[in-house]
C-alpha positions in Angstrom: 85.8 32.5 25.1 83.9 30.2 22.8 85.5 27.3 20.9 84.1 26.2 17.5 84.0 22.4 17.0 83.0 20.5 13.8 80.6 17.7 14.4 80.1 14.9 11.8 76.9 12.8 11.8 75.7 10.0 9.7 71.9 10.0 9.1 69.4 7.8 7.3 66.2 8.9 5.7 63.8 6.6 3.8 62.5 7.5 0.4 58.8 7.3 1.6 59.5 9.8 4.4 61.3 12.2 2.0 58.5 12.0 -0.5 55.9 12.5 2.2 57.7 15.6 3.4 58.1 16.9 -0.1 54.6 16.2 -1.4 52.6 16.9 1.7 49.7 15.4 3.6 47.0 16.3 1.0 47.9 13.4 -1.3 45.6 10.4 -1.0 47.7 8.0 -3.0 51.4 7.8 -3.7 53.0 5.1 -5.7 56.7 4.8 -6.4 57.0 3.7 -10.0 60.7 3.0 -10.2 63.8 3.7 -8.2 66.9 4.8 -10.2 70.5 4.9 -9.2 72.6 8.0 -9.9 73.5 6.6 -13.4 69.8 6.3 -14.3 69.7 2.5 -14.1 66.5 1.1 -12.6 67.0 -0.8 -9.4 64.8 -3.9 -9.9 62.1 -4.7 -7.4 62.8 -1.6 -5.3 59.9 0.0 -3.7 61.8 1.6 -0.8 65.2 3.2 -0.5 67.3 4.2 2.4 69.3 7.3 1.7 72.4 7.5 4.0 74.2 10.8 4.2 76.8 12.4 6.3 76.6 16.0 7.5 79.2 18.2 9.1 78.3 21.3 11.1 80.0 23.6 13.5 78.9 24.0 17.1 80.0 26.6 19.7 81.4 25.2 22.9 81.7 27.3 26.0 84.6 25.7 28.0 83.1 27.2 31.3 79.9 25.1 30.7 79.6 21.5 31.7 79.0 19.0 29.0 75.8 16.8 29.3 78.0 13.9 30.5 79.7 16.0 33.1 76.4 17.4 34.3 74.9 13.9 34.6 78.0 12.7 36.6 77.6 15.7 38.9 73.9 15.0 39.5 74.7 11.3 40.2 77.4 12.2 42.7 75.0 14.7 44.4 72.5 11.9 44.9 70.0 12.7 42.2 
């Protein structure tokens, strides 16, 4: 029997990393001209932006399998 569990994570991506992944490696020069908020207002003096987002996804858990923490504890107790 497999149990479904929702996992929620908070992640951060920087605007430069996002643009680099979107534009690709063939670009020789990339300048951010302006950073806008969601209302369209310019964020003054911003040349970098952290985008913080939260995702939720479902994982399948087999109750007969050890969790990584349980496996590490078992290995420590066994002398490894």
